[in-house]
Every structure is written in C-alpha cells, then in structure tokens.
C-alpha angles and dihedrals in degrees: 000000000000089000092053091049091051092051091049091051091049092051092048090050092050099045128035107204127211134184135204091032127159119281121236100048115215118203109175108291092352128083130188126194120192103213099170131343085265098046134054128175116219120196136178122188123176091220097037088243101134129199113256095162119094125253128207087265101037099044098153112065092169092071109114138129136204096215098112142084127232124205141162132210131220088249093059100259118140119211126202113189131189130168089268106038149008120221120200121191133175112206098221099145095259131107118262111296144145094283100049107027139053139150126210113201133183120251111175107305092336133086115224130193126233124197123202098252098048122118132190114262118238088240095059099037113092092218138255131203143272137232095257148349091215110157094353124135116200128327123015134171113263130203118264118272129213093265121083135161085231086074094234143070138184129213115200112213094167115146093358114148120257134229114240124176089348096307138090126258138162120276118247111267093232090069100086106158129038114159136164117211119200121195116178109139102210098333094112095169090055088054092054092045089054090050092055092043089068100023100043134263125293100256125227106253124221107279092234089067089068093060136080117301130196114205132158134160097238137117099249123175125225092261092048090055089050089051092052091054089049091051092051088059095042092052093043099244125139122238131189107159133037116196120201109208122209094296088083092078134052116271111166093060092065112103100155134064134044098282121189135263092004095308124104091195100077091099114060143144105176119091118249096238092193088067100024110035091161110020096162090059092048094048092048090052091052094045091049087053090052093252114135120217126218128184127213114239132191099177101178096108095045124202111337136188096273095057119106092232096045097108094049091045093053092046090054088057091050092251135121122245088242093057120103111283108257120240118251099272112186092173093063113084093200091053094047095047089053091043093056091045096051103026104040112015098064088062094042089055091061093050110278104152103199145342133251100221097206098184109176100147104098088119088061104031110013097161138039109254113260096007117102115236097347113135121214091236094056094048097040091051087057095046097043093048093050090046090054092057094076120130093022092296123146112255116262122184121159105203147122122285114267104188138277108350094036089105085083091068111058140207106060123205115210095201139230102337123178114249107237139124088254090055094048091049092051098041089069097062089035090059093044097049090047086069087065087071092045089257096141104153122070130164099193126188095260107220092015131278093256119039152134128278123274093265090062103028110030093108092048092049091049093051090047089054089054089056087048090062090077097036117106090244128029098214129159125197141158145183125271096281127130090216096051116072117141099208098136096228091061093065102071135278097281094048092046093051093048095046091048088058090054095045090050091048089051090054093046093048096048094107089055093046094047091049089050090050088053088053089051089054096043100039102023091238118148117247087223105037134182117250089246092071090071099028108032093154095053113089091207090065090068095053101056104089092150094062138048145169115268099206119307100311107047142059113198128195109171121204111253104176135064118271132216136245130022092307094043096236110199133183133216135178112238128188110218110198127206115320138048117297133194130199102242092214102050101013093235113162125233131184115230130239094062142093114235134187104237118204121202134174121213092277096063144022136202103290116152129192119209115240118250100022116116109228115207113219141162135218113269115280129173090226096052098174100045105041114107114245095241091148118041115201115200116194119188133176118210118271126203122288110281094020122138123182139171133206120188118222112213125204137171139141091287095223116053136068089241090110086074087061090053093258097144140096132238125190122186115221111198134194129189136168133203110179106298096350117096119189125195115188127189108202122212111279114255122210139020139242139173112286095014117159116237095210140016141177125242140216115197116200121190103188135198093028142115119258109289120250093209140005126195125190112195089340095309125110109255138196120245141172129227122217100207095186093059096024095235127148107213124197119188116205121190124229115315131181107260089225091063128085120243120198121192118189117191119190117197125201 
C-alpha cells in the first residue's frame, strides 16, 4: 500500500493534469486534435500555421471530442490521454521524431509503444482494398485497411491538397506533417466509426443501386435494348438498372485527343444516331418501367470539335469554336463547371440517372494539372458525386476506388477482372477486406469481365451469381466479345434455373438488404463483414476468408470450386460460430461452435440464417428496388429457449436526401421464445416519408418447425397453413395500420 501511494505521488509530481481544456492542443509548431478516443490528429508546421481546411480524406474538420486528459511534466513533456492511448510530446522545436514523440496504446491488458515512423506489417493488417482489379486473375496484394491485429493504424495526409471555397488547391509548404493515429485494440467497429468521424459518413446509396443490373460492352441499338428488357420479363428475371456502355456515343468522328487502346473514340458525349435515333424516348420508356439508365463515361479527352455541344462549351469558356480545343482540365473550376453543363447535363435532362465514371487513363494523365499529388480519379470521384446530388437526389457515382475517403462516393467498380475459379475464390475475401477501409458498396462484374464461353464456364458463372446474391449490387458485365453475353438464359437450362433462384431470392430479401445498408450508414458496419467483427477474441475468426457475415442475420460461404456429377455437387468447410444456424435453402438446423462440411448442388450454396432473428422480406417482384412494401413477409428460424432478438426494418423513398432530414421509417421486428412458445411482434412504425403506405398486410413464417398446435394474432385464434415440405408455419394477416402493434404467438407441440 505504501509503495502504491509513493508511485501515485511521484506521478502527480511529474504531471499536472487538467480537464475541460481546449481541443485542438497547440504546442509550439505542433498541434494535436482529439477526434475520438480512438483517433488523434497530429500536425507539425514550420510556421505554426496549421491546416483548418478539409482535404479529400479529412472532410469533417468539426469532428472533436472532450473525452481526454491533458497534463505536463516538470521536464517539459506534454501528455494527452484518452481511454485508448496516451500521447507524450516534448516541444523542442523539431518535427515529430524518436526523441520527442511517443504513443502508448492499449492492446488487451498490455500497453504497447508506437513510434512515429512505424507502419503495420502486412501480416498483422487485416487487409483493405485497391483501386482496380483490371486485368488481374486471382489473388493480388491489396493496400492496408484501417483494421490491424496490432490494434492501431496511421493515415498519412502529409502534403495532400486542401479544399478551399469548394475547390482544390495545394497545401502550404510549411505544413510538413499531418498524421492520423487510430488505436482501437480489437474494437474494429470503433475504428471504422472513427474513420467516418473525420472522413465523412458512409452515405445511403440510391436503392436502385442494390438491384439487378444489365451491362455489356457491346454496340446495341435502341430496339436491341428493348428486346433485352422484354427477355428479362419472359425469362422471369428482375431488372432495375440498364447500363449503356460506350457504344451509346459516337466514336469514329473523334480525330483529336490521346484516346485509349488505339481508339480516339473512348471519350464521347454525342449520341450515336445510327444506334439511338430517339434516345430520349427510349430512356423515358425505361424510366416509366422503373428501370434506371446509366451511361459509360471516359472523360479524359473532354469535349472536342465533333461534339454537338462543342460551340456552346467553347463560348462558355470565353473562346471561339475555331480556337484550339482545350485539354481536359479537372483542376480548373471554370472548365469543369462548363464540362458538366455541356457534357453531362443534356443527357440527364432526358432521364439519364447516373454515370459510370470509367477512368482508366492514369498511364496518360495520372495527376490533376497544377495540384501536387492529386490523382484524377480521386478528384473526379468527388466532383461527379457532388454533381449527382442535384435536385435533392442521393449521390450516385459508379467508379473505381481512389483511396481513403472514397467511401463517400458509392458505388465502387472493381474493374476488368478475369473470369476464373481463382478470381471467384479471391473476390470473396477482397470484398470483405474492403470493408476494413469503409468500402462497403461494390458492383462487381459478376462472372468476370473476361471469360470463357458457356460450354466451359457455365458452372463458374452460376456459382459467381450465388456470391452476387449477397453483394451490394447484382451486376453482370463482359468484354466486347460476340460469344460472351451474361444474360442468364443464354447459359443453358441448368444455369438459368439456378440463377433464377438467386435473382428471385435477391428480390425477396431486398427489405433485409436495404435495412442492412441503413445499418452500414448509421453504424459504419460493413454489409459483408469479416467474422472477426463479431468474434475478435476467437482465433478461428481470422482464418475464414471464404466466409463472412451478411448483415446480422446471415452467414455466407459461397462455393468457389467446381463440383461433380450432373448437379455439380460441391463441398466446403464452414465454421459456424456460437448460436443456432439454419441452412436457408433446406432449413436444416446446425448447432454453433463447430466446423462442418457443407454440401451444395448447383441450385444452392452454403447460406445460413441465425436462429431467432426476424428477417424482413417481400414477395417476388421484377422491380425489386421500386415496388412498395404492401405485404411484409417476416421469416424467422427458432432461437434458443429464453432468447429475445430484434431486427429493425428500414424504409424511405429510396432516392432523395430526405433521410438526412429524418424523413424515414423504422419498424422493430421482435422475436422471443419461452420453451415451445414463439412470439413475433411487429412494433408500430416510427417516422414518415414521402410516398409511405399507411397500411400493409403480413405473412409470418416460422421455419424449420413442426406444425403448430395453436396460433394467436393479437390474442385471437388465427388460421395458418403448414408447408410440410419445407417445415414452415405460415400465418397470413390482412391489412393493418402500420402504426399499430401486431403480436403473433405460435405454440409448437
């Protein structure tokens, strides 16, 4: 006891603590900003003129917290302490180095030391993502993500340009160090929340982006696009987005510019009237049918002399049409404002919903002219996304990842990946580790951009589509090849049947997916998340790169190798963590805390629902992202005795930014079990939004059970049906006011 008292007195003598101090903390030429207990900004400027303007990474300069202590020692050291770390700095007039700076961070029960020039090892970092998978086949090395088993990470924002008055400019040269230190131990969600505190929230994408996309690099005509839409309906497949690749615009007329891959026509903004004699009529037809339209865009050559808006564009720049065509100049605000007005807006006015910013020209134009170290991709992602937010619409920019901060610009495009079993196997951990950088929204090329014909690759394409079920976008695409078209019905009867099952499941599960996307926005939790998010203390969670959680209710482990026999039966080892799990296809029950060998024919894959979590669903619709939820289906698998769980259904208009003004609806779906009595309660809906339904019907499904002995709805005995093949008790409930509570009690024998 005397020894402890002596140590306390010595500490008090060395450091004088204070509370409620200013934040940021300026110490000579150094400045520290406590953003969260897990994140501190550390700056050094030779003239003590610090950067208060945002950067493309650190967009939110208002992010600070008061949860820290400040103290000084008799030897001149300053100490900044949060619940996660302790920073010690000696103001000696030099930049941060080994002699004047150190951080002690918590890792389990230990305290570890960080020095300014340390970096995470590849072995300890849990992985991040990369700009593109263009041309890759199988596994690649990705950049580090925020999450590391070391329990810390550093982002270097040194020398990055700043945003001033809405535009980009170079950082003052006197600002020489600008670092962000994350310390989170194994609280991976806290790390991601700290990232978005400084770098901006993960926005809610337009709901249509979560649906089924058709995309192919091919020179289709208007009538051919109409035929494709017709075939989707005839073959009973849903469709939400139609993407016109570069065939939509003229190409042969381009005689200026650098072009790409030997063709000067990659950039273009004038309709190819041979293929699209009346594009406004076609787009209106699609929009009226709740199909969104996107156009491919390679902007690197800008607006040139052959474009229909060239004269007006040049006039807006104060130039004559006979002047030399200006270079594409993304760093010039006047140029870019005119570019958006005359390149993009004419098409948006006839109904084009968003742009596929297909920037592949880093080998020609890696950096924005006049701005040190700023890539075109990083800056254009910012500009295109902001441009897309006109008229109160949610931003929508389909483009490649451009580094930390790109999470603010969904949806991400992973590039021209080779279609192979090795690529499918790797795209699963690639997608999961991307979440460790807050990159939650991918629209991959399902099946691969390059690939073999249906005779060789139908099984691979089908399995890839099964992985696509749980992706944030179900998008198909392929290279310019007459033999490679990924319309599912062109790949043989077995493949078509299997893929139809997946597309229908995607449609039915849209309420669950959209609610999970809301959770990603609100809580900064990946939609596809590594097992270590839920089980950070379990070593097994770090070794399961072929499986992941899909939101709160599902564990997915897609098949990534060829099967055998007529039905291509394949096997995969799956680790089922704590809980009760049910195969979503056949309702078979599995106890947790074990590794099983899952077997799946071509019509299913290892997808497990967690017992006791109500899963909101809808009846199948071929426009899965725009149909009103007039009938809510709730499927639930039995939990353990005594369990109670809640899942929150999220709804809004799916398009606007009104959700930021609290125009949205949340409905709690509750499950509880007491012995053989299972209760599912639908709480009154909270909140309002434009177009909201006032009432809806319900279908309650208690799966993997015997036939119920009794069912009560709001205390009254109710009729029900029992599907003996799938072992599901189904209770149909007629229209109810969404503001009322509905209680369903199911008693099993």
